[in-house]
C-alpha positions in Angstrom: -2.5 -6.6 -27.2 0.9 -8.2 -26.8 2.6 -4.8 -27.1 0.4 -3.5 -24.3 1.2 -6.4 -22.1 4.9 -5.9 -22.6 4.6 -2.2 -21.8 2.6 -3.0 -18.7 5.2 -5.5 -17.5 8.0 -3.1 -18.1 6.2 -0.4 -16.2 5.4 -2.8 -13.4 9.0 -3.9 -13.1 10.2 -0.3 -13.1 7.7 0.4 -10.2 9.0 -2.6 -8.3 12.6 -1.4 -8.7 11.7 2.0 -7.4 9.9 0.6 -4.4 12.6 -2.0 -3.6 15.3 0.7 -3.8 13.4 2.7 -1.3 13.0 -0.2 1.0 16.6 -1.2 1.1 16.2 -4.0 -1.6 15.1 -6.8 0.7 14.5 -9.8 -1.6 11.3 -11.0 0.2 9.7 -7.5 0.0 10.8 -7.1 -3.6 9.1 -10.4 -4.5 5.9 -9.5 -2.7 5.8 -6.1 -4.3 6.3 -7.7 -7.8 3.5 -10.1 -7.0 1.3 -7.2 -5.9 2.0 -5.1 -9.0 1.2 -8.1 -11.2 -2.0 -8.9 -9.3 -3.3 -5.3 -9.3 -2.4 -4.9 -13.0 -4.3 -8.1 -13.8 -7.3 -7.2 -11.7 -7.6 -3.7 -13.1 -7.0 -4.7 -16.7 -5.0 -1.5 -17.2 -4.4 -0.2 -20.6 -0.8 0.9 -21.3 -1.9 4.5 -21.1 -3.7 3.9 -17.8 -0.7 2.0 -16.4 1.7 4.8 -17.3 -0.4 7.3 -15.4 -1.6 5.1 -12.6 1.7 3.5 -11.2 3.5 6.7 -10.3 0.4 7.9 -8.3 0.0 4.5 -6.7 3.6 4.4 -5.7 3.3 7.8 -4.0 0.2 6.6 -2.2 1.9 3.4 -1.0 5.0 5.3 0.0 3.0 7.8 2.1 0.9 5.1 3.7 4.0 3.1 4.6 5.7 6.2 6.1 2.6 6.9 8.2 2.5 3.3 9.4 6.2 3.3 10.3 5.9 6.6 12.1 2.9 5.4 14.1 4.5 2.1 15.0 7.6 3.8 16.1 5.7 6.2 18.3 3.6 3.4 19.8 6.7 1.4 20.6 8.1 4.3 22.5 4.9 5.2 24.3 3.4 1.8 25.0 5.9 -0.5 26.5 3.6 -2.3 28.9 -0.1 -1.4 28.9 -0.7 -2.8 32.4 1.9 -0.4 33.8 0.4 2.7 32.0 -1.3 5.5 33.9 -4.7 6.6 32.8 -3.2 9.7 31.3 -0.7 7.7 29.3 -3.4 5.4 28.1 -5.5 8.3 27.0 -2.6 9.8 25.1 -2.0 6.5 23.4 -5.7 6.3 22.4 -5.7 9.8 21.1 -2.5 9.0 19.1 -4.3 5.9 17.6 -7.3 8.0 16.6 -5.0 10.7 15.1 -3.2 7.9 13.1 -6.5 6.5 11.8 -7.7 10.0 10.9 -4.5 10.7 9.0 -4.8 7.4 7.2 -8.4 8.3 6.1 -7.2 11.7 4.9 -4.5 10.1 2.8 -7.1 7.6 1.4 -9.4 10.5 0.5 -6.6 12.5 -1.1 -5.4 9.6 -3.2 -8.9 8.6 -4.1 -9.2 11.9 -5.9 -5.8 11.4 -7.5 -6.7 7.9 -8.7 -10.0 9.1 -10.2 -7.9 11.6 -12.3 -6.1 8.7 -14.0 -8.6 5.8 -13.9 -12.3 5.4 -14.4 -14.2 5.3 -11.1 -15.0 1.6 -11.5 -11.3 0.8 -11.8 -10.6 2.8 -8.6 -13.2 0.6 -6.8 -11.5 -2.5 -8.3 -8.2 -1.2 -7.0 -9.3 -1.2 -3.4 -10.9 -4.6 -3.8 -7.8 -5.9 -5.5 -5.6 -4.7 -2.6 -7.8 -6.5 -0.1 -7.9 -9.6 -2.1 -4.1 -9.5 -2.5 -3.6 -9.3 1.2 -5.9 -12.3 1.7 -4.0 -14.3 -0.9 -0.7 -13.4 0.7 -1.9 -14.4 4.1 -3.2 -17.7 2.7 0.2 -18.4 1.1 2.1 -17.5 4.3 -0.2 -19.8 6.3 0.2 -22.7 3.9 4.0 -22.4 4.1 4.1 -22.9 7.8 
């Protein structure tokens, strides 16, 4: 059991290194990513074999989701400077872009749901989504308590 825990920790740290290198190595983001990896690993109770297969898939998923969010935010920042000054046509375009973003997010979710089920039992995939939500809630609680 100790050996599995060591392997999982090493894999988790490797994943964090990859993610932080892609994000420019910001210390705060790195710390949050490390906490997230540890939280998800604990919640899913991954075996070393599962962890070895899971983390590369999860990292691709997280990377694609983040890219999609950044692209959308950038597009919205350009299009929507002041909602009150928008024409109806501009507002409709912005709404259509929001729907397209949400649709692409759902498609990514569906794609990776299938990928996760290839490397984890279905119950652990459900636990993954619940763990992500719980991690976000915990992170928000910690941020609120720091203020």
